[in-house]
C-alpha positions as CSV (number, residue, x, y, z in Angstrom):
1,M,12.5,-16.9,-5.9
2,T,11.6,-16.9,-9.6
3,L,11.6,-13.8,-11.8
4,Q,7.7,-14.0,-11.8
5,D,7.7,-14.0,-8.0
6,Q,10.1,-11.0,-7.9
7,F,8.0,-9.2,-10.5
8,A,4.8,-9.8,-8.4
9,Q,6.6,-8.7,-5.2
10,A,7.9,-5.5,-7.0
11,Q,4.3,-4.8,-8.1
12,A,3.1,-5.1,-4.5
13,D,6.0,-3.0,-3.3
14,S,5.3,-0.2,-5.8
15,K,2.0,0.4,-4.0
16,T,3.7,0.9,-0.6
17,L,6.4,3.4,-1.5
18,S,6.9,6.1,1.1
19,E,6.5,8.8,-1.5
20,R,4.9,8.9,-4.9
21,P,7.5,8.9,-7.8
22,D,7.5,11.8,-10.2
23,N,5.4,11.5,-13.4
24,M,8.3,10.4,-15.6
25,T,9.2,7.6,-13.2
26,M,5.5,6.6,-13.0
27,L,5.3,6.4,-16.7
28,K,8.5,4.3,-16.8
29,M,7.1,2.0,-14.2
30,Y,3.8,1.7,-16.2
31,S,5.5,0.9,-19.5
32,L,7.9,-1.7,-18.0
33,F,5.0,-3.3,-16.1
34,K,2.9,-3.5,-19.3
35,Q,5.8,-4.8,-21.4
36,G,6.7,-7.3,-18.7
37,S,3.1,-8.6,-18.2
38,S,1.6,-8.2,-21.7
39,G,4.5,-7.9,-24.2
40,D,4.5,-5.5,-27.1
41,V,2.0,-2.6,-27.1
42,Q,-1.5,-3.4,-28.3
43,G,-4.4,-1.4,-29.6
44,E,-4.7,1.9,-31.3
45,R,-2.8,5.0,-30.1
46,P,-5.2,7.2,-28.2
47,G,-6.4,10.4,-29.7
48,M,-4.9,13.9,-29.2
49,T,-7.4,14.8,-26.4
50,D,-6.4,11.8,-24.3
51,F,-3.1,13.2,-23.0
52,V,-2.5,10.6,-20.3
53,G,-3.6,7.6,-22.4
54,R,-1.4,8.8,-25.3
55,A,1.6,9.3,-23.0
56,K,1.2,5.8,-21.5
57,W,0.8,4.2,-25.0
58,D,3.8,6.0,-26.3
59,A,6.0,5.0,-23.3
60,W,4.9,1.4,-23.7
61,N,5.5,1.5,-27.5
62,E,9.1,2.7,-26.9
63,L,9.8,-0.7,-25.3
64,K,8.6,-2.7,-28.4
65,G,10.9,-5.7,-28.9
66,T,12.0,-5.8,-25.3
67,S,11.6,-9.3,-23.9
68,Q,9.1,-9.7,-21.1
69,D,11.9,-11.1,-18.9
70,D,14.0,-8.0,-19.5
71,A,11.1,-5.7,-18.9
72,Q,10.3,-7.5,-15.7
73,Q,13.9,-7.3,-14.4
74,Q,14.0,-3.6,-15.3
75,Y,10.7,-3.0,-13.4
76,I,12.1,-4.9,-10.4
77,D,15.3,-2.9,-10.4
78,L,13.4,0.4,-10.7
79,V,11.0,-0.4,-7.8
80,E,13.9,-1.6,-5.7
81,G,15.7,1.7,-6.4
82,L,12.7,3.7,-5.2
83,K,12.3,1.9,-1.9
84,D,13.7,3.6,1.2
């Protein structure tokens, strides 16, 4: 199974977790997924009133420079750790 296949499987698995992860874990999953699928952060940082968008952008921005392969592996490992 290739890294891409494992990444796609982890994405599917993330939608069937028995319980929803806490917000910080969800943010980590989001940022690793975005880095793994799109690379470094893109676009402008959302404004002060968009708290959720700003938190997501900041989390993704913290991974700047992380290779897509590394981010995909970290995402896979995180999702695996959350499964029952």
